VEXGU-541908 format. One line per 3 residues: number of its first residue (from 0); their letters; for each residue x, z, y of C-alpha. Coordinates in Angstrom, 1 decimal. Example, Ala and Ser with C-alpha at 12.3 -4.5 7.8 and 13.67 -1.06 7.14 Angstrom:
BEGIN
0 = AS = 12.3,7.8,-4.5; 13.7,7.1,-1.1
END
This chain:
BEGIN
0 = MNG = -36.5,-48.7,57.3; -40.1,-48.6,59.0; -42.4,-45.9,59.3
3 = KDN = -44.3,-46.9,56.2; -41.1,-47.0,54.2; -40.0,-43.6,55.5
6 = KQT = -43.5,-42.2,54.3; -43.1,-43.7,50.9; -39.5,-42.4,50.5
9 = RSF = -40.7,-38.9,51.5; -43.6,-39.1,49.2; -41.3,-40.2,46.2
12 = LNM = -38.9,-37.4,47.0; -41.6,-34.7,47.1; -43.0,-36.0,43.9
15 = NQS = -39.5,-35.7,42.2; -39.2,-32.3,43.5; -42.7,-31.3,42.2
18 = TYN = -41.8,-32.8,38.7; -38.6,-30.9,38.7; -40.0,-27.6,39.5
21 = ALK = -42.6,-28.0,36.8; -39.9,-28.8,34.4; -37.9,-25.7,35.4
24 = SFI = -40.9,-23.5,34.9; -41.6,-25.3,31.6; -38.1,-24.7,30.2
27 = WGI = -38.2,-21.0,31.4; -41.6,-20.5,29.5; -40.1,-21.9,26.4
30 = AND = -37.3,-19.5,26.5; -39.5,-16.6,27.3; -42.0,-17.5,24.4
33 = CLV = -39.5,-18.7,21.8; -36.1,-16.9,22.3; -37.1,-13.5,23.6
36 = DVY = -35.8,-10.7,21.1; -34.0,-13.3,19.2; -31.3,-14.2,21.7
39 = DVG = -29.7,-12.5,24.5; -30.6,-14.3,27.7; -27.1,-15.7,28.3
42 = DYR = -27.4,-17.3,24.9; -30.7,-19.1,25.6; -28.7,-22.2,26.6
45 = KVI = -27.3,-22.6,23.0; -30.9,-23.7,22.0; -32.5,-24.9,25.1
48 = LPM = -29.8,-27.4,26.3; -29.5,-29.3,22.8; -33.4,-29.2,22.4
51 = LVI = -33.6,-30.7,25.7; -31.3,-33.6,24.7; -32.9,-33.9,21.2
54 = RRF = -36.5,-34.0,22.5; -35.4,-36.7,25.3; -33.8,-38.9,22.5
57 = DAV = -37.0,-38.4,20.4; -39.3,-39.3,23.3; -37.4,-42.5,24.1
60 = LEL = -37.5,-43.6,20.3; -41.0,-42.7,19.6; -42.7,-45.9,20.4
63 = KHD = -40.5,-47.9,18.0; -40.2,-45.3,15.2; -42.5,-46.7,12.8
66 = EVV = -40.8,-50.1,12.9; -37.4,-48.4,12.6; -38.6,-46.5,9.5
69 = AAK = -40.1,-49.7,7.8; -37.0,-51.6,8.5; -34.8,-48.9,6.9
72 = KKF = -37.0,-48.9,3.8; -36.7,-52.7,3.6; -33.0,-52.5,3.9
75 = EKD = -33.0,-49.8,1.1; -35.2,-51.9,-1.2; -32.9,-54.8,-0.7
78 = GVT = -29.9,-52.8,-1.7; -28.0,-53.3,1.6; -25.1,-51.1,1.6
81 = VDI = -23.4,-51.8,4.9; -24.0,-49.6,8.1; -27.5,-50.4,9.3
84 = DPA = -27.6,-48.4,12.2; -26.7,-51.4,14.6; -29.5,-53.5,13.3
87 = LCG = -31.8,-50.3,13.6; -30.8,-49.7,17.1; -31.7,-53.3,17.9
90 = IAG = -35.2,-52.7,16.6; -35.5,-49.4,18.6; -34.1,-51.3,21.8
93 = QAF = -31.7,-48.5,22.4; -28.0,-47.8,21.9; -29.0,-45.0,19.3
96 = VNK = -31.6,-44.6,16.7; -33.1,-42.1,14.4; -33.8,-43.4,10.9
99 = SDF = -35.3,-40.3,9.4; -38.9,-40.4,8.4; -40.0,-37.8,11.1
102 = TLR = -40.5,-37.5,14.8; -40.6,-34.0,16.4; -44.4,-34.5,16.6
105 = DLK = -44.6,-35.0,12.9; -42.5,-31.6,12.4; -44.8,-29.5,14.8
108 = SRT = -47.5,-29.4,12.0; -45.2,-27.8,9.3; -46.3,-24.2,8.4
111 = NQQ = -43.9,-23.6,5.5; -40.6,-22.4,7.2; -38.5,-23.5,4.3
114 = QLR = -39.8,-27.0,4.5; -39.6,-27.2,8.1; -36.1,-26.1,8.1
117 = KDF = -35.2,-28.8,5.4; -37.1,-31.6,7.4; -35.7,-30.7,10.7
120 = IDY = -32.0,-30.9,9.3; -33.0,-34.2,7.6; -34.5,-35.3,11.1
123 = LDG = -31.2,-34.4,12.9; -29.3,-36.0,10.2; -31.1,-39.2,10.8
126 = FSK = -29.6,-39.9,14.1; -27.0,-42.4,14.6; -23.3,-41.5,14.7
129 = NVQ = -23.1,-41.5,18.5; -25.8,-39.0,18.7; -24.3,-36.8,15.8
132 = EII = -21.2,-36.2,17.9; -23.5,-34.9,20.9; -25.4,-32.6,18.5
135 = NKF = -22.1,-31.3,17.1; -20.7,-30.6,20.6; -23.7,-28.3,21.2
138 = HFR = -23.0,-26.6,17.9; -26.8,-26.5,17.5; -26.9,-26.6,13.6
141 = DQI = -25.4,-23.2,13.8; -28.8,-21.9,15.3; -31.2,-23.4,12.8
144 = PRL = -30.8,-20.6,10.1; -31.6,-17.9,12.8; -34.4,-19.9,14.4
147 = SEQ = -36.0,-20.3,11.0; -35.6,-16.8,9.8; -37.2,-15.5,12.9
150 = DRL = -40.1,-18.0,12.6; -39.3,-19.6,15.9; -38.2,-23.1,15.0
153 = GLL = -41.9,-24.5,14.5; -42.9,-22.8,17.9; -39.9,-24.2,19.7
156 = IEK = -40.6,-27.8,18.3; -44.2,-27.4,19.4; -43.3,-26.3,22.8
159 = FVD = -41.1,-29.3,23.5; -43.7,-31.8,22.4; -46.2,-30.5,24.8
162 = PSI = -48.1,-33.5,26.1; -48.2,-32.3,29.5; -44.4,-32.7,30.0
165 = NLS = -42.5,-35.9,29.9; -38.8,-35.7,29.0; -38.6,-39.5,28.5
168 = NKP = -37.0,-42.0,30.9; -40.1,-43.9,30.8; -43.3,-42.9,32.4
171 = VLN = -46.4,-41.8,30.6; -49.4,-44.1,31.3; -53.1,-43.6,31.2
174 = EDG = -55.4,-45.9,29.5; -55.9,-48.0,32.7; -52.2,-48.4,33.1
177 = SEK = -51.7,-45.9,36.0; -49.1,-43.3,35.6; -49.9,-40.1,34.3
180 = LEA = -46.5,-38.6,34.0; -43.4,-40.0,35.8; -40.2,-40.8,34.2
183 = LDN = -37.5,-38.3,34.3; -34.4,-40.3,35.7; -30.9,-39.5,34.4
186 = HTM = -29.6,-37.8,37.4; -32.7,-35.5,37.6; -32.1,-34.7,34.0
189 = GTL = -28.5,-33.8,34.6; -29.6,-31.6,37.5; -31.9,-29.8,35.2
192 = FEE = -29.3,-29.1,32.8; -27.0,-27.7,35.4; -30.1,-25.6,36.7
195 = VIR = -30.7,-24.3,33.2; -27.1,-23.3,32.8; -27.0,-21.6,36.1
198 = MFN = -30.4,-20.0,35.6; -29.5,-18.4,32.3; -26.0,-17.4,33.5
201 = EQT = -27.4,-15.7,36.6; -29.7,-13.6,34.4; -26.6,-12.0,32.8
204 = NVT = -24.2,-12.1,35.9; -22.0,-14.7,34.2; -20.3,-17.0,36.6
207 = DAG = -17.7,-19.8,36.3; -16.0,-19.8,39.8; -14.1,-23.0,39.0
210 = RHF = -17.0,-25.2,38.1; -19.2,-26.3,40.9; -22.0,-28.7,40.1
213 = TPR = -22.4,-31.2,42.8; -26.1,-31.4,44.2; -27.7,-34.8,44.5
216 = DII = -27.5,-34.8,48.2; -23.6,-34.4,48.3; -23.3,-37.0,45.7
219 = ELM = -25.3,-39.6,47.6; -23.2,-38.8,50.7; -20.1,-39.3,48.7
222 = ADL = -21.5,-42.7,47.2; -22.3,-43.9,50.7; -18.8,-43.1,51.9
225 = AFI = -17.3,-44.9,48.9; -19.4,-48.2,48.9; -21.1,-48.7,52.2
228 = PIQ = -17.9,-49.0,54.1; -16.8,-52.1,51.9; -20.3,-53.4,51.1
231 = DKI = -19.5,-56.8,52.8; -16.6,-57.3,50.4; -18.4,-56.7,47.2
234 = QST = -18.0,-59.7,45.1; -20.0,-60.9,41.8; -17.4,-59.3,39.5
237 = TYR = -16.7,-56.2,37.5; -16.0,-52.9,39.0; -14.6,-49.7,37.3
240 = IYD = -16.1,-46.2,38.5; -14.2,-43.1,37.2; -14.7,-39.4,37.4
243 = GAC = -11.9,-37.2,36.0; -14.1,-34.1,36.1; -17.4,-35.8,35.3
246 = GTG = -19.5,-32.9,34.2; -22.8,-34.2,33.2; -21.9,-37.7,34.6
249 = GML = -24.2,-37.3,37.8; -21.5,-39.0,40.1; -21.1,-41.9,37.8
252 = TVG = -24.8,-42.5,37.7; -25.4,-42.4,41.4; -22.4,-44.4,42.0
255 = ESC = -23.5,-47.1,39.7; -26.9,-47.1,41.3; -25.4,-47.4,44.8
258 = IQN = -23.3,-50.3,44.3; -25.8,-52.2,42.3; -28.3,-51.8,45.2
261 = LAE = -25.8,-52.9,47.7; -24.7,-55.9,45.6; -28.3,-56.9,45.1
264 = RRG = -29.0,-56.9,48.7; -26.2,-59.3,49.3; -27.2,-61.6,46.4
267 = KKV = -24.3,-60.5,44.2; -24.3,-59.8,40.6; -21.8,-57.0,39.6
270 = SIN = -21.0,-55.4,36.2; -20.2,-51.8,36.5; -18.2,-49.9,33.8
273 = LFG = -18.2,-46.3,33.9; -15.4,-43.8,32.9; -15.4,-40.1,32.8
276 = QEN = -13.5,-37.2,31.3; -14.9,-33.6,30.7; -13.5,-30.7,28.8
279 = FDE = -16.5,-28.6,28.4; -18.6,-29.1,25.3; -22.2,-28.9,26.7
282 = TYA = -21.6,-30.8,29.8; -19.5,-33.5,27.9; -22.5,-33.8,25.3
285 = IAC = -24.9,-34.1,28.2; -22.8,-36.9,30.0; -22.6,-38.8,26.6
288 = ADM = -26.4,-38.5,26.2; -26.9,-39.9,29.8; -24.9,-42.9,28.9
291 = LLK = -26.8,-43.5,25.5; -30.2,-43.0,27.4; -29.3,-45.7,30.0
294 = GEG = -28.7,-48.1,27.1; -24.9,-48.2,27.6; -24.0,-47.5,24.1
297 = TQV = -20.4,-48.8,24.2; -19.8,-47.0,27.5; -20.3,-43.8,25.8
300 = NNI = -16.9,-44.3,24.5; -15.6,-44.3,27.9; -16.4,-40.5,28.4
303 = FFG = -13.5,-38.8,27.1; -13.3,-35.3,25.7; -10.4,-33.0,26.9
306 = STI = -8.5,-31.8,29.8; -7.7,-34.4,32.4; -4.6,-32.5,33.3
309 = SND = -2.7,-32.1,30.1; -4.6,-34.7,28.1; -5.3,-37.7,30.2
312 = GFP = -7.9,-40.0,28.6; -7.0,-43.0,30.6; -3.1,-43.1,31.0
315 = KDE = -2.9,-46.7,31.7; -6.2,-47.4,33.5; -6.7,-48.2,37.1
318 = FDF = -10.1,-48.0,38.9; -11.9,-49.4,41.9; -13.7,-46.3,42.9
321 = MLS = -13.1,-42.6,41.9; -15.5,-39.7,42.8; -14.8,-36.2,41.7
324 = NPP = -15.7,-32.6,42.2; -12.7,-31.0,40.5; -12.6,-27.3,39.6
327 = FGT = -10.8,-25.2,42.2; -9.7,-21.5,42.5; -9.0,-21.1,38.9
330 = SWK = -5.7,-20.9,37.0; -4.3,-24.0,35.2; -1.8,-22.0,33.1
333 = AEL = -3.5,-23.0,30.1; -2.5,-26.6,30.7; 1.2,-25.5,30.3
336 = KAW = 0.3,-24.3,26.7; -1.4,-27.6,26.1; 1.6,-29.5,27.2
339 = GDI = 3.8,-27.7,24.4; 4.0,-24.1,25.6; 6.3,-25.3,28.6
342 = KKD = 7.1,-23.6,31.9; 5.7,-25.3,35.1; 9.2,-26.6,36.1
345 = EIT = 9.5,-28.4,32.8; 6.6,-30.7,33.4; 7.6,-34.4,33.5
348 = DPR = 4.1,-36.1,33.7; 4.7,-39.0,35.9; 1.3,-38.4,37.6
351 = FII = 2.6,-35.3,39.0; 6.4,-35.7,39.1; 7.3,-39.0,41.0
354 = DYD = 10.2,-40.8,42.6; 9.8,-40.4,46.3; 11.9,-40.1,49.5
357 = GNP = 15.1,-40.4,47.4; 14.0,-37.6,45.0; 13.4,-38.9,41.4
360 = EYT = 11.9,-35.5,40.8; 9.6,-35.1,43.6; 7.0,-32.6,42.6
363 = LLP = 3.2,-32.8,43.5; 2.5,-29.7,41.3; 0.4,-27.1,43.2
366 = DIG = 0.3,-23.4,42.7; -0.6,-22.4,39.2; -3.7,-20.6,40.5
369 = DPQ = -5.6,-23.7,41.8; -5.7,-27.2,40.0; -7.7,-29.3,42.4
372 = MLF = -4.9,-31.0,43.8; -3.8,-32.1,40.3; -7.0,-34.1,40.1
375 = LAN = -6.3,-35.7,43.4; -2.8,-36.6,42.2; -4.2,-38.0,38.9
378 = NIS = -6.7,-40.2,40.9; -4.1,-41.5,43.0; -2.0,-42.5,40.0
381 = KMK = -5.0,-44.7,38.9; -5.4,-46.7,42.1; -5.4,-50.4,42.0
384 = QKT = -2.6,-52.3,43.8; -3.3,-55.9,43.4; -6.8,-56.5,44.6
387 = SLG = -8.4,-57.0,47.8; -10.4,-53.9,47.7; -7.7,-51.6,46.2
390 = SRI = -9.2,-48.3,45.3; -11.4,-45.8,47.1; -11.4,-42.1,46.2
393 = IEV = -14.0,-39.6,47.4; -13.2,-36.1,46.3; -14.5,-32.6,47.0
396 = HNS = -12.1,-30.0,47.8; -12.1,-26.4,49.3; -10.1,-25.6,52.4
399 = SSL = -7.1,-24.6,50.5; -6.2,-28.3,50.0; -5.8,-28.7,53.6
402 = FNG = -3.0,-26.3,54.2; -1.8,-24.2,51.1; 1.6,-24.4,50.2
405 = NAG = 4.9,-24.4,52.4; 6.9,-27.4,53.3; 8.6,-28.9,50.2
408 = SGA = 5.8,-27.2,47.7; 3.8,-29.5,45.4; 0.6,-29.2,47.5
411 = SNL = 2.4,-30.0,50.8; 4.2,-32.8,49.0; 1.1,-34.4,47.8
414 = RRY = -0.3,-34.2,51.4; 2.8,-35.7,52.6; 2.9,-38.6,50.1
417 = IIE = -0.8,-39.4,50.9; -0.5,-39.5,54.6; 3.1,-41.1,54.8
420 = NDL = 1.8,-44.0,52.6; -1.3,-44.2,54.8; -3.8,-43.3,52.0
423 = LEA = -5.9,-40.8,53.9; -8.6,-42.5,55.7; -10.9,-39.4,56.6
426 = IVA = -11.9,-35.9,55.7; -15.4,-34.7,56.3; -16.0,-31.0,56.6
429 = LPE = -19.3,-30.0,55.1; -21.6,-27.1,55.8; -21.2,-23.8,53.9
432 = KMF = -23.7,-22.8,51.1; -24.3,-26.5,49.9; -23.5,-25.8,46.2
435 = YNT = -25.3,-23.8,43.8; -22.7,-21.2,42.7; -20.6,-20.9,45.7
438 = DIG = -21.1,-20.3,49.4; -17.7,-21.5,50.6; -17.2,-24.5,52.9
441 = TFL = -16.0,-27.8,51.3; -14.5,-30.9,52.3; -14.6,-34.6,51.2
444 = WIV = -11.3,-36.3,51.2; -11.7,-40.1,51.6; -8.4,-41.9,50.2
447 = TNK = -7.9,-45.6,50.0; -4.8,-47.8,49.7; -6.6,-50.7,51.5
450 = KEE = -7.4,-49.5,55.0; -9.1,-51.8,57.5; -6.9,-52.7,60.4
453 = KRK = -8.3,-50.3,63.0; -7.6,-47.4,60.7; -4.1,-48.1,59.7
456 = GKV = -1.6,-45.3,60.6; -4.6,-43.0,61.6; -6.7,-40.3,60.1
459 = QLI = -10.3,-39.5,61.1; -11.5,-35.7,61.0; -15.3,-35.3,61.0
462 = DAT = -16.8,-31.9,61.5; -20.2,-32.0,59.8; -20.5,-28.2,59.3
465 = SMK = -23.6,-28.0,61.5; -25.3,-31.0,60.0; -27.7,-29.5,57.5
468 = SPL = -31.4,-28.9,56.8; -32.7,-25.6,55.3; -34.2,-25.5,52.0
471 = KKN = -37.5,-23.8,51.6; -36.3,-21.8,48.9; -32.6,-21.2,47.9
474 = IGE = -31.4,-22.7,44.6; -28.6,-20.1,43.8; -26.1,-20.0,46.6
477 = KNS = -27.5,-23.3,48.1; -29.7,-22.7,51.0; -29.4,-26.1,52.9
480 = EIT = -29.2,-29.9,52.1; -28.0,-32.9,53.7; -31.2,-35.2,54.2
483 = PNI = -31.1,-38.8,54.2; -31.1,-38.7,58.0; -28.3,-36.4,58.1
486 = RKR = -26.4,-38.7,55.6; -27.0,-41.7,57.8; -25.6,-39.6,60.8
489 = ILK = -22.5,-38.7,59.2; -22.0,-42.3,57.9; -22.4,-43.5,61.3
492 = IYL = -19.9,-41.2,62.8; -17.5,-42.3,60.2; -18.0,-46.0,60.6
495 = DFE = -18.0,-45.7,64.5; -14.5,-44.2,64.0; -12.8,-43.9,67.5
498 = EAD = -16.2,-44.4,69.3; -17.8,-41.5,67.7; -18.9,-38.3,69.5
501 = PKY = -15.5,-36.2,70.0; -17.7,-33.1,69.2; -17.9,-34.2,65.7
504 = SKV = -15.1,-36.7,65.1; -11.5,-37.0,66.2; -9.0,-39.6,65.2
507 = FEN = -5.2,-38.9,65.1; -2.0,-40.7,64.3; -0.8,-39.8,60.8
510 = EEF = 2.3,-38.0,62.4; 0.0,-35.5,64.0; -0.1,-33.5,60.6
513 = GYY = 3.5,-33.5,59.9; 5.9,-30.8,60.7; 9.7,-30.0,60.0
516 = AVD = 10.1,-26.5,58.5; 13.4,-25.3,60.1; 15.2,-22.1,60.0
519 = VQR = 16.0,-20.3,63.2; 19.2,-18.2,62.8; 20.6,-15.3,64.7
522 = PLR = 24.4,-14.3,64.5; 25.3,-11.2,62.6; 26.6,-8.5,64.8
525 = LRV = 28.7,-5.7,63.0; 30.1,-2.4,64.3; 33.0,-0.9,62.5
528 = DLS = 32.6,2.8,62.0; 36.0,4.7,61.2; 34.7,8.2,61.2
531 = DDN = 36.4,10.9,59.2; 33.8,10.9,56.6; 34.2,6.9,56.0
534 = ISE = 37.9,7.2,55.9; 37.6,10.1,53.4; 35.4,8.0,51.2
537 = MKD = 37.7,5.1,51.4; 40.7,7.1,50.2; 38.7,7.7,46.9
540 = KDA = 38.2,3.9,46.5; 41.7,2.5,47.8; 44.3,4.9,49.1
543 = ELA = 46.6,2.2,50.6; 43.7,0.5,52.5; 42.5,4.1,53.9
546 = GVL = 46.4,4.4,55.2; 46.1,1.1,57.0; 42.9,2.3,58.5
549 = TEY = 44.4,5.3,59.6; 47.4,3.7,61.3; 44.8,1.4,62.9
552 = IDK = 43.2,4.5,64.6; 46.4,5.9,65.7; 47.5,2.7,67.4
555 = VGM = 44.1,1.7,68.9; 43.2,5.3,69.9; 39.6,4.9,68.9
558 = NSC = 37.7,5.2,65.5; 34.9,2.4,66.1; 35.0,-1.2,66.9
561 = VDF = 32.3,-3.7,68.0; 34.2,-6.9,67.4; 34.4,-7.3,63.7
564 = NEF = 36.6,-10.4,63.7; 39.1,-8.9,66.1; 39.1,-5.7,63.9
567 = IER = 40.0,-7.6,60.6; 42.7,-9.5,62.6; 44.4,-6.1,63.6
570 = ISE = 44.0,-4.7,60.2; 45.6,-7.8,58.8; 48.6,-7.4,61.2
573 = IAG = 49.1,-3.6,60.3; 48.8,-4.3,56.5; 51.4,-7.0,56.6
576 = TQN = 53.8,-4.6,58.2; 53.3,-2.3,55.2; 53.6,-5.3,52.6
579 = IKL = 49.8,-4.6,51.8; 47.7,-7.6,51.1; 44.2,-7.6,52.7
582 = TAK = 42.4,-9.3,49.8; 39.0,-10.6,49.7; 38.0,-7.5,47.6
585 = RKK = 39.4,-5.2,50.3; 37.6,-7.1,53.0; 34.3,-6.5,51.0
588 = LIR = 35.0,-2.9,51.0; 35.3,-2.8,54.6; 32.3,-4.8,55.1
591 = GGL = 30.2,-2.7,52.6; 31.6,0.8,53.6; 32.4,0.8,57.3
594 = TSV = 30.1,-1.6,59.1; 26.5,-1.4,60.3; 24.4,-4.0,62.3
597 = DET = 24.6,-3.5,65.9; 22.9,-5.9,68.5; 25.5,-4.9,71.0
600 = AAP = 28.4,-6.0,68.9; 30.3,-9.4,68.9; 29.0,-12.2,66.6
603 = VKD = 30.8,-12.3,63.3; 32.5,-15.5,62.3; 33.5,-16.8,59.0
606 = AKG = 36.9,-18.1,57.9; 36.2,-21.5,59.4; 35.2,-20.1,62.8
609 = NLE = 31.5,-20.7,62.4; 29.0,-18.0,63.4; 27.7,-15.9,60.5
612 = ADK = 24.0,-15.7,60.2; 22.0,-12.5,60.0; 19.8,-12.9,57.1
615 = NLK = 17.4,-10.3,58.4; 17.1,-12.0,61.7; 16.2,-15.4,60.1
618 = DTE = 12.9,-16.9,61.1; 11.2,-20.0,60.1; 9.6,-22.4,62.6
621 = QVP = 7.1,-25.3,62.2; 8.3,-28.1,64.5; 5.4,-30.7,64.9
624 = MTY = 6.8,-34.2,64.1; 5.1,-35.3,67.6; 7.1,-32.5,69.5
627 = PGG = 9.0,-34.3,72.5; 12.6,-34.2,71.7; 12.1,-33.3,68.1
630 = IDG = 13.7,-30.3,66.5; 16.4,-30.1,69.4; 13.8,-30.2,72.1
633 = YWE = 11.6,-27.6,70.3; 14.7,-25.3,70.1; 15.5,-25.9,73.7
636 = NEV = 12.1,-25.2,75.0; 10.3,-22.7,72.5; 13.2,-20.7,71.1
639 = RPY = 16.4,-20.6,73.3; 14.6,-19.0,76.2; 13.8,-16.0,74.1
642 = AQD = 16.9,-15.9,71.8; 20.1,-17.3,73.5; 22.3,-16.8,70.8
645 = SWI = 20.1,-18.6,68.3; 20.6,-22.0,66.6; 18.6,-24.2,64.2
648 = ESE = 20.0,-25.7,60.9; 18.3,-29.1,61.5; 20.2,-30.5,58.5
651 = NAS = 18.4,-28.2,56.2; 14.9,-29.0,57.6; 12.2,-29.8,55.1
654 = IGY = 9.1,-31.8,55.8; 5.6,-30.5,55.4; 2.1,-31.8,56.1
657 = ELS = -1.1,-29.7,56.8; -4.4,-30.2,58.3; -6.6,-27.8,60.2
660 = FTK = -10.1,-28.2,61.3; -10.2,-24.9,63.2; -7.2,-26.2,65.3
663 = YFY = -9.0,-29.4,66.3; -12.7,-28.2,66.3; -12.4,-24.7,67.5
666 = KPV = -15.5,-23.5,69.4; -14.7,-20.5,71.6; -17.2,-17.8,72.1
669 = EVR = -19.0,-18.1,75.3; -17.7,-15.2,77.6; -20.4,-13.7,79.7
672 = SVN = -20.1,-14.0,83.4; -18.9,-11.1,85.6; -22.2,-11.0,87.4
675 = EII = -24.1,-10.5,84.1; -22.0,-7.6,83.1; -22.2,-5.9,86.5
678 = SDI = -26.0,-6.4,86.4; -26.3,-4.8,83.0; -24.1,-1.8,84.1
681 = QSI = -26.1,-1.3,87.1; -29.3,-1.4,85.0; -27.9,1.2,82.5
684 = EKD = -26.9,3.5,85.5; -30.3,3.3,86.8; -31.9,4.2,83.5
687 = TDG = -29.4,7.0,83.0; -30.1,8.4,86.7; -33.7,8.6,85.9
690 = LLA = -33.0,10.3,82.5; -30.5,12.9,84.1; -33.2,13.7,86.9
693 = AIT = -35.8,14.4,84.1; -33.5,16.5,82.3; -32.3,18.8,85.4
696 = GGM = -35.9,18.8,86.7; -37.1,20.4,83.4; -34.3,23.1,83.7
699 = R = -35.7,24.4,86.9
END
């Protein structure tokens, strides 16, 4: 891109930001003028969000409204009884239509509240069925009586048709054809929706920790990582993009735009089908509205309402690209109820319980308190296997996905499955405070089942935590952004792979992240105590056994023993001479009532002659898969020197996987030199001497 292009791009971005800020102020002004004293601030969204969507539909349909109404009346006059919406949509040039006699501008002149209320309901009823579902998801009709009774409905409509604001996806032009008001693109509209939700929630301290709307700069980075690495392989065909936590559909919109642009540059004609799932009424409605406004009326059916985890909307589908920012840090216990009020270990969903490593019930289920890994497993289950591109997944996670869960747990098992099947291409660590309602650091997982040759068997870690540009003003928690230049820098590091700067990028063999979780055992050592008190207590429990113990003391001449096995052997001999059986129950009485752990005692052996482990001394070690000599080598070098009597039960080892950016990109704090410290001490001493002299001088 040349200097001129850069300048034009900056101008375009600045213009968008200016328009966006004006829209935010406009929305806040409507809320203050129309809803104050009628609604609590936290409930403003119940009115503002649906009205934003309705006005956007209205603005798009205004130009052809008269033609639509004329056609409707002709159909009615001709006695047409079939559904006329498809024909009217064709006239409107949109995937939706409003066949009422009114536009919102027509309604703003109503002065009679009863008539306005009736006409406004007629206006809403005039929308086609696909819009009706959106309005219903907002539950907006429930608000009309309240707005009307408080004499706010007319004022609200008047505000939304303000000619100084354009909510259409087409620009408003001056008479000479120049642009008066720029168009509002779909992603900016989605961003505006999310900002309105955040803005009103913030006023009432309402937060939803699990939902993190993804800012456009992050989405654009995700799109670049998804599509640019395979841009030369794009063909003139149909591609499917999926987001299982689609929110307002921003990732789908940006993803489609990105691959379309890349295809056009290479002379390819691609068809893009978008698919998403969302379980929150408002954001689902906005995503559907976005599809309709883009003219993709049939694809609105590809946005499925419901929980991706317990009610998969696309159980048999596969996708070329999957971009997601799933919720994290919130409980998914409600999903168990949706599955039929079952327990976690009763889940049989083949996305999460798979046949792997000889285990037909290999679990990928994470801890009940965090669902994000479920979304990753869901995406992996939808990867294409038989195409040359396969599938590419770019997914946002917090740090817990890197290491939470012990070996054998669902989270670790999923990491193991991904890495052992060579699906993990790279992970990018992003800066903190990049999202609107959380300040935590996040990571982009890049997963694919068609790695290029140089990446096979390897994983790239990219530390981009320092790559950010500060915002002039915070937006919620977000105080920084990834500019286009930073995005290019991260992409270059990714594409350079092994040649990248090791300060920011490191490449490892897959085995680097695997480990064996093994139990290090120490022998149980017991001292037998035959004190008078213990013998007396034994008489109350088993008089015959107490007699045997007394005879033992008489023969041995001591009332303690530090070799438990030798003691049992001698006791058995004595009991035999008295025709007394030393049963398992009696041995248990001896163990429970006469022994105590003593590190100076001899190790206890079981009936087969094997050392018996002391459960209280058991330790678990993580043995890296790359450790020279494996488990035995690790024990010999790392354990045995400090515990000569230890052993490792390698046959019971379980396999785990975890990743740690801190381990590989740790930056130690620079320690000051000795000379600097001495110099500071001398300076302090000099200042102190002067102060002391002044004090003592004043005392004379």
